C-alpha angles and dihedrals in degrees: 000000000000122000117225117234100174095128099034096095092048090053092048090049091050091051097047101037096079090052092052092047092050091050092048095047091045092050093049092047091048088052091054091048091049090049090052091049091050089051096054092041091052091047092051093048095044094048091045091055090046090051093047091063099036113092117216089244093052090046093064104296098270133073091239094055090045091053090047092052092049093046090051089052092048094053095043093046090050091055092234098108118094098181138338090284102031135064136165108298113264095021118142135181140179127200126183142177122202113183116158091173095055117106101262100019115249129208113158143129138192129207123211126195137176117213126218091282092049098251111149122232121189125196121225116261104290125202120259135010126314109287119249094015127113118269135195137196120269126016117346146149128220129202129181130176126185130179134172121241133185114243107204126201133167097270098041143307140271131209112234130180118230117198138182129186137181138192122201135174110255104241102167117122121225114251092211 
């Protein structure tokens, strides 16, 4: 007597299909998250290199205008900035310059954040380097960019924060 297996492959397909869909959606979502991480990392590195060669005088003449110029560059290079006053909601950044050999010495940082509507708020120039970021001896600049992304999977999604930071030696010469 021969057993019939006409529907066996359909049952196997029905059992395995959700697993394949979950793996596919998860892989695509992980790719988007990795792309976002690469974007903020590139933005932090590119703005750090820009800041390392931009003297405070060339950046607007004051520490505050220099920090504003560098933070603009960090957000634009990270592809999270929509306009001069808007960024992706939940985005934050910190830029700093620490130059004990500058005349006068400089040690200041600025934080930038975008609220839930995307409006950008900048702090005043605060004393010292960005908190919780690596430091070095001598003259240096720090940049950090962070933005939330939605990580989707078959059964839901999760908000995760991707962040990139960079530390560069401050090489700009004083124009004074």
